[in-house]
VEXZA-624089 format. One record per residue (C-alpha): residue number from 0; chain; x, y, z. Coordinates in Angstrom, 1 decimal, always signed. Example, Ala and Ser with C-alpha at 12.3 -4.5 7.8 and 13.67 -1.06 7.14 Angstrom:
BEGIN
+-----+--------+--------+--------+--------+
: num : chaine :      u :      v :      w :
+-----+--------+--------+--------+--------+
:   0 :      A :  +12.3 :   -4.5 :   +7.8 :
:   1 :      A :  +13.7 :   -1.1 :   +7.1 :
+-----+--------+--------+--------+--------+
//
This chain:
BEGIN
+-----+--------+--------+--------+--------+
: num : chaine :      u :      v :      w :
+-----+--------+--------+--------+--------+
:   0 :      A :   +0.0 :   +0.0 :   +0.0 :
:   1 :      A :   +1.5 :   +3.3 :   -1.1 :
:   2 :      A :   +0.2 :   +5.7 :   +1.5 :
:   3 :      A :   +1.7 :   +8.8 :   -0.1 :
:   4 :      A :   -0.4 :   +8.0 :   -3.2 :
:   5 :      A :   -3.4 :   +7.5 :   -1.0 :
:   6 :      A :   -3.0 :  +11.0 :   +0.5 :
:   7 :      A :   -2.4 :  +12.5 :   -3.0 :
:   8 :      A :   -5.6 :  +10.8 :   -4.3 :
:   9 :      A :   -7.9 :  +12.0 :   -1.5 :
:  10 :      A :   -8.9 :  +15.3 :   -3.3 :
:  11 :      A :  -10.0 :  +13.3 :   -6.3 :
:  12 :      A :  -12.2 :  +11.1 :   -4.2 :
:  13 :      A :  -13.6 :  +14.1 :   -2.3 :
:  14 :      A :  -14.7 :  +15.6 :   -5.6 :
:  15 :      A :  -16.1 :  +12.3 :   -6.7 :
:  16 :      A :  -18.0 :  +11.9 :   -3.4 :
:  17 :      A :  -19.7 :  +15.3 :   -4.0 :
:  18 :      A :  -20.9 :  +14.1 :   -7.4 :
:  19 :      A :  -22.1 :  +10.8 :   -5.8 :
:  20 :      A :  -24.0 :  +12.8 :   -3.2 :
:  21 :      A :  -25.5 :  +15.1 :   -5.8 :
:  22 :      A :  -26.7 :  +12.1 :   -7.9 :
:  23 :      A :  -28.1 :  +10.4 :   -4.8 :
:  24 :      A :  -29.7 :  +13.5 :   -3.4 :
:  25 :      A :  -31.7 :  +14.3 :   -6.5 :
:  26 :      A :  -32.4 :  +10.6 :   -7.2 :
:  27 :      A :  -33.8 :  +10.0 :   -3.7 :
:  28 :      A :  -35.8 :  +13.3 :   -3.6 :
:  29 :      A :  -37.4 :  +12.7 :   -6.9 :
:  30 :      A :  -38.0 :   +9.0 :   -6.2 :
:  31 :      A :  -39.8 :   +9.9 :   -3.0 :
:  32 :      A :  -42.1 :  +12.3 :   -4.8 :
:  33 :      A :  -42.7 :   +9.8 :   -7.6 :
:  34 :      A :  -43.1 :   +7.0 :   -5.1 :
:  35 :      A :  -45.8 :   +8.9 :   -3.1 :
:  36 :      A :  -47.8 :   +9.5 :   -6.3 :
:  37 :      A :  -47.6 :   +5.9 :   -7.3 :
:  38 :      A :  -48.3 :   +4.7 :   -3.8 :
:  39 :      A :  -51.6 :   +6.7 :   -3.6 :
:  40 :      A :  -52.7 :   +5.5 :   -7.0 :
:  41 :      A :  -52.0 :   +1.8 :   -6.2 :
:  42 :      A :  -53.2 :   +1.9 :   -2.6 :
:  43 :      A :  -56.6 :   +3.4 :   -3.5 :
:  44 :      A :  -56.9 :   +1.9 :   -7.0 :
:  45 :      A :  -57.3 :   +5.2 :   -8.7 :
:  46 :      A :  -58.6 :   +4.6 :  -12.2 :
:  47 :      A :  -57.5 :   +4.9 :  -15.0 :
:  48 :      A :  -53.9 :   +5.2 :  -13.7 :
:  49 :      A :  -53.8 :   +2.0 :  -11.6 :
:  50 :      A :  -52.7 :   -0.4 :  -14.3 :
:  51 :      A :  -50.1 :   +2.1 :  -15.6 :
:  52 :      A :  -48.7 :   +2.5 :  -12.1 :
:  53 :      A :  -48.6 :   -1.3 :  -11.5 :
:  54 :      A :  -46.9 :   -1.8 :  -14.9 :
:  55 :      A :  -44.3 :   +0.8 :  -14.0 :
:  56 :      A :  -43.6 :   -0.9 :  -10.7 :
:  57 :      A :  -43.1 :   -4.3 :  -12.3 :
:  58 :      A :  -41.0 :   -2.9 :  -15.1 :
:  59 :      A :  -38.8 :   -0.8 :  -12.8 :
:  60 :      A :  -38.2 :   -3.5 :  -10.2 :
:  61 :      A :  -37.6 :   -6.3 :  -12.7 :
:  62 :      A :  -35.0 :   -4.6 :  -15.0 :
:  63 :      A :  -31.4 :   -3.8 :  -14.0 :
:  64 :      A :  -30.5 :   -0.2 :  -13.4 :
:  65 :      A :  -27.7 :   -0.5 :  -15.9 :
:  66 :      A :  -30.1 :   -1.4 :  -18.7 :
:  67 :      A :  -32.4 :   +1.5 :  -17.8 :
:  68 :      A :  -29.3 :   +3.8 :  -17.8 :
:  69 :      A :  -28.1 :   +2.6 :  -21.2 :
:  70 :      A :  -31.6 :   +3.0 :  -22.6 :
:  71 :      A :  -31.6 :   +6.7 :  -21.5 :
:  72 :      A :  -28.0 :   +7.4 :  -22.5 :
:  73 :      A :  -27.6 :   +5.4 :  -25.7 :
:  74 :      A :  -31.2 :   +4.5 :  -26.8 :
:  75 :      A :  -33.0 :   +7.9 :  -26.6 :
:  76 :      A :  -30.5 :   +9.7 :  -28.9 :
:  77 :      A :  -31.7 :   +7.4 :  -31.6 :
:  78 :      A :  -35.0 :   +9.3 :  -31.5 :
:  79 :      A :  -33.4 :  +12.7 :  -31.0 :
:  80 :      A :  -33.4 :  +13.0 :  -27.2 :
:  81 :      A :  -29.9 :  +13.8 :  -25.9 :
:  82 :      A :  -29.1 :  +14.0 :  -22.2 :
:  83 :      A :  -25.8 :  +14.1 :  -20.5 :
:  84 :      A :  -24.6 :  +11.3 :  -18.2 :
:  85 :      A :  -25.4 :  +13.2 :  -15.0 :
:  86 :      A :  -29.0 :  +13.8 :  -16.0 :
:  87 :      A :  -29.5 :  +10.3 :  -17.2 :
:  88 :      A :  -28.1 :   +9.1 :  -13.9 :
:  89 :      A :  -30.7 :  +11.1 :  -11.9 :
:  90 :      A :  -33.5 :   +9.9 :  -14.1 :
:  91 :      A :  -32.4 :   +6.3 :  -13.9 :
:  92 :      A :  -32.2 :   +6.5 :  -10.1 :
:  93 :      A :  -35.6 :   +8.1 :   -9.9 :
:  94 :      A :  -37.1 :   +5.5 :  -12.2 :
:  95 :      A :  -35.7 :   +2.7 :  -10.2 :
:  96 :      A :  -36.1 :   +4.2 :   -6.7 :
:  97 :      A :  -39.7 :   +5.4 :   -7.4 :
:  98 :      A :  -41.0 :   +1.9 :   -7.5 :
:  99 :      A :  -39.3 :   +0.8 :   -4.3 :
: 100 :      A :  -40.4 :   +4.0 :   -2.5 :
: 101 :      A :  -44.0 :   +3.4 :   -3.8 :
: 102 :      A :  -44.2 :   -0.1 :   -2.4 :
: 103 :      A :  -42.9 :   +1.1 :   +1.0 :
: 104 :      A :  -45.3 :   +4.0 :   +1.2 :
: 105 :      A :  -48.2 :   +1.9 :   -0.1 :
: 106 :      A :  -47.6 :   -0.5 :   +2.8 :
: 107 :      A :  -47.7 :   +2.4 :   +5.1 :
: 108 :      A :  -51.0 :   +3.8 :   +3.6 :
: 109 :      A :  -52.7 :   +0.4 :   +3.9 :
: 110 :      A :  -51.6 :   +0.0 :   +7.5 :
: 111 :      A :  -53.8 :   +2.9 :   +8.7 :
: 112 :      A :  -56.9 :   +1.6 :  +10.5 :
: 113 :      A :  -60.1 :   +2.5 :   +8.7 :
: 114 :      A :  -61.6 :   +3.6 :  +12.0 :
: 115 :      A :  -59.3 :   +6.6 :  +12.1 :
: 116 :      A :  -60.4 :   +7.6 :   +8.6 :
: 117 :      A :  -64.1 :   +7.3 :   +9.6 :
: 118 :      A :  -63.4 :   +9.3 :  +12.8 :
: 119 :      A :  -61.8 :  +12.0 :  +10.7 :
: 120 :      A :  -64.8 :  +12.1 :   +8.4 :
: 121 :      A :  -67.1 :  +12.3 :  +11.3 :
: 122 :      A :  -65.6 :  +15.6 :  +12.5 :
: 123 :      A :  -65.9 :  +17.2 :   +9.1 :
: 124 :      A :  -62.4 :  +16.9 :   +7.7 :
: 125 :      A :  -62.1 :  +17.1 :   +4.0 :
: 126 :      A :  -60.3 :  +14.4 :   +2.0 :
: 127 :      A :  -57.2 :  +16.5 :   +1.7 :
: 128 :      A :  -57.2 :  +17.2 :   +5.4 :
: 129 :      A :  -57.6 :  +13.5 :   +6.2 :
: 130 :      A :  -54.7 :  +12.5 :   +4.0 :
: 131 :      A :  -52.5 :  +15.4 :   +5.1 :
: 132 :      A :  -53.1 :  +15.3 :   +8.9 :
: 133 :      A :  -54.3 :  +11.7 :   +9.6 :
: 134 :      A :  -53.1 :   +9.3 :   +6.9 :
: 135 :      A :  -49.8 :  +10.5 :   +5.6 :
: 136 :      A :  -48.0 :  +11.2 :   +8.9 :
: 137 :      A :  -48.8 :   +7.7 :  +10.2 :
: 138 :      A :  -48.0 :   +6.0 :   +6.8 :
: 139 :      A :  -44.7 :   +7.8 :   +6.7 :
: 140 :      A :  -43.9 :   +6.6 :  +10.2 :
: 141 :      A :  -44.7 :   +3.0 :   +9.3 :
: 142 :      A :  -42.7 :   +3.2 :   +6.1 :
: 143 :      A :  -39.5 :   +4.7 :   +7.7 :
: 144 :      A :  -37.6 :   +1.4 :   +8.0 :
: 145 :      A :  -38.2 :   +0.5 :   +4.4 :
: 146 :      A :  -37.5 :   +4.0 :   +3.2 :
: 147 :      A :  -34.2 :   +4.1 :   +5.0 :
: 148 :      A :  -33.2 :   +0.8 :   +3.4 :
: 149 :      A :  -34.2 :   +2.2 :   +0.0 :
: 150 :      A :  -32.2 :   +5.3 :   +0.5 :
: 151 :      A :  -29.1 :   +3.3 :   +1.3 :
: 152 :      A :  -29.8 :   +1.1 :   -1.7 :
: 153 :      A :  -30.0 :   +4.0 :   -4.1 :
: 154 :      A :  -26.8 :   +5.6 :   -2.9 :
: 155 :      A :  -25.0 :   +2.3 :   -3.5 :
: 156 :      A :  -26.7 :   +1.8 :   -6.8 :
: 157 :      A :  -25.3 :   +5.2 :   -7.9 :
: 158 :      A :  -22.0 :   +3.5 :   -8.6 :
: 159 :      A :  -23.6 :   +2.0 :  -11.7 :
: 160 :      A :  -23.7 :   +5.5 :  -13.2 :
: 161 :      A :  -20.0 :   +5.4 :  -13.8 :
: 162 :      A :  -20.9 :   +3.4 :  -16.9 :
: 163 :      A :  -21.9 :   +6.6 :  -18.7 :
: 164 :      A :  -18.7 :   +8.5 :  -17.8 :
: 165 :      A :  -20.0 :  +10.4 :  -14.8 :
: 166 :      A :  -16.9 :  +11.0 :  -12.5 :
: 167 :      A :  -18.4 :   +9.7 :   -9.3 :
: 168 :      A :  -16.6 :   +7.4 :   -6.9 :
: 169 :      A :  -16.6 :   +4.2 :   -8.9 :
: 170 :      A :  -15.5 :   +6.0 :  -12.1 :
: 171 :      A :  -12.6 :   +7.6 :  -10.3 :
: 172 :      A :  -11.7 :   +4.2 :   -8.8 :
: 173 :      A :  -11.6 :   +2.5 :  -12.1 :
: 174 :      A :   -9.7 :   +5.4 :  -13.7 :
: 175 :      A :   -7.0 :   +5.1 :  -11.0 :
: 176 :      A :   -6.8 :   +1.4 :  -11.4 :
: 177 :      A :   -6.6 :   +1.6 :  -15.2 :
: 178 :      A :   -4.2 :   +4.5 :  -15.5 :
: 179 :      A :   -1.9 :   +4.2 :  -12.4 :
: 180 :      A :   -2.4 :   +0.5 :  -11.6 :
: 181 :      A :   -3.0 :   +1.4 :   -7.9 :
: 182 :      A :   -5.7 :   -1.2 :   -7.2 :
: 183 :      A :   -5.2 :   -1.5 :   -3.5 :
: 184 :      A :   -5.1 :   +2.2 :   -2.9 :
: 185 :      A :   -8.1 :   +3.0 :   -5.1 :
: 186 :      A :  -10.2 :   +0.3 :   -3.5 :
: 187 :      A :   -9.2 :   +1.4 :   +0.0 :
: 188 :      A :  -10.3 :   +4.9 :   -0.8 :
: 189 :      A :  -13.5 :   +3.7 :   -2.4 :
: 190 :      A :  -14.3 :   +1.7 :   +0.7 :
: 191 :      A :  -13.6 :   +4.6 :   +3.0 :
: 192 :      A :  -15.6 :   +7.0 :   +0.9 :
: 193 :      A :  -18.8 :   +4.9 :   +0.9 :
: 194 :      A :  -18.3 :   +4.2 :   +4.6 :
: 195 :      A :  -18.2 :   +7.9 :   +5.4 :
: 196 :      A :  -21.3 :   +8.5 :   +3.3 :
: 197 :      A :  -23.4 :   +5.5 :   +4.2 :
: 198 :      A :  -22.7 :   +5.0 :   +7.9 :
: 199 :      A :  -24.1 :   +8.3 :   +9.2 :
: 200 :      A :  -27.3 :   +7.8 :   +7.0 :
: 201 :      A :  -27.6 :   +4.2 :   +8.3 :
: 202 :      A :  -27.3 :   +5.4 :  +11.9 :
: 203 :      A :  -29.8 :   +8.2 :  +11.3 :
: 204 :      A :  -32.3 :   +5.8 :   +9.8 :
: 205 :      A :  -31.9 :   +3.5 :  +12.8 :
: 206 :      A :  -32.4 :   +6.4 :  +15.1 :
: 207 :      A :  -35.6 :   +7.5 :  +13.3 :
: 208 :      A :  -36.9 :   +3.9 :  +13.3 :
: 209 :      A :  -36.3 :   +3.7 :  +17.1 :
: 210 :      A :  -38.0 :   +7.0 :  +17.7 :
: 211 :      A :  -41.0 :   +5.8 :  +15.8 :
: 212 :      A :  -41.1 :   +2.5 :  +17.7 :
: 213 :      A :  -40.8 :   +4.3 :  +21.1 :
: 214 :      A :  -43.6 :   +6.7 :  +20.1 :
: 215 :      A :  -45.8 :   +3.8 :  +19.0 :
: 216 :      A :  -45.4 :   +1.8 :  +22.1 :
: 217 :      A :  -44.9 :   +4.6 :  +24.6 :
: 218 :      A :  -41.4 :   +3.6 :  +25.7 :
+-----+--------+--------+--------+--------+
//
């Protein structure tokens, strides 16, 4: 292990980590929004969008992210749609993550007892108020463990975006290995980079899950 090379390469990995975080941030944010829309449609069987939403979930969950990414980056230009690798990466993460977020949120929505909804109706709340103040907060709490796992999953899946020449962590790692033959050093920095990113998020997700559990059972 060449530690002087490791020290010299740290700035490259810091820059790559920021790109990974940007990809992950937008992918997660947009997938949460898309997932909520799809979850509402599938949980309440909203026609005529239900079949479209279910088809999207099955297509997204049963095709690899790499294939989705290649379709956006190499396939769409054939019909005149040109996006850079960064944009394609965000769209691909959103497309994949939206289905996982939708299933997690759908489970949360379906977990709300019907009695609470009937009670909310009885005091004159509108449908919007019932969803905003009664259903969604509880559904979000129920879905927190699955949402946390999905967030970690999407951050790790962002490594696939290196395939379209986006200089995130995996791209820089492969570049160092290919150009300087510093395999051990590159993989060590890659491991540390993902650990620094993922460990705090994992601990935060565990903390949120424990807070929800204590609130539910009053402990």
